[in-house]
C-alpha positions, 0 to 999 in steps of 0.5 A: 937909690932911695925914692921920694914920695911927695905928700901934699894937700890943701890946708886942713886936708889932714896931710900931717895925719896921713904922714903919721900913718906912713911913719907908723908903717915904717916909712921915714917922714920929713915934714917940710913945715917943721923943717922951715920952722927950724931953719927960720931960727938960724942967724942967716935966715933971721937976718934975711927976714929982717932985711926983707920984712923989717925988725918989727916982726921980732920981739926980744929977738924972737920972730912973731910967726903969726905976724909974719903969716898975716903979712904973707898970706894976704900978699902973694908977692910977700909970700914969694919973698919969704919962700925965696928965703926959706925954701933953699934952706929947707932943700939943703936940710932935706938933702942932708936928711935924705943922705942919713936915710939912704938905706930905705927904699923910699922916704916921704916928703910932706909939704903943703906947697909941694907943687907951688914951690916946684919941689914935686919935680924932685919926687918919684911918686906924688900923693895928694890928700883931699877933703871937702872944703867945709871939713877943711875950714872947720879943721883949721878954724879949730886947730889954729884958732882962726877965722873962716875968712883967714882960712879962705884967704890962705886957701886962695894962695894954694893950688886947688885940688883939681890942679894937684890931682892932675899931677898926682899918682895917688889921691887919698880922700881924708874925710874918713880917717879909717878909710884914709888909713886903708888907702895908705896901706893900699898905696904902700902895697902898690909901691912895694910891688913897683919897687920889687919890679924895678 
């Protein structure tokens, strides 16, 4: 039975970088955000988004993701509505992907809102990636060409590190990439030992 490692962390924690380390070590990695982008191009999801949020979000039949993000990250109810549309489709997509990777003893599922969506309950192991708030803000401002205020409002929509850590098996502090990489190696060794014992 393939075990699922859930990998999460707040915006700007660098969880995608950590996921890439796992991938480089031979662990199949599923990035939930990439999957969400893919499923949001399907006719069924587009139709539901139009019904819920209106046609104004579409330009030449293409969804303006920046406009949508602006709406949902400033309104918890709207975010919940979007998640209710996208999450079931991502879950289905992941199940198909998992079936294709069942020869592996474990796979990694990377999601920003692993806890908020309730998906953590389906994981065998959970890893939270952390980094100091100022480093996270700096990373996101640079990456998304956004403002400090916008980053802080997105952070407010997510669980805080304390809450995540309380439900996690492992924590990787990603303020130093070299040390974070060493943590990945340590975790894989522990998981292999546990796997061999089970």
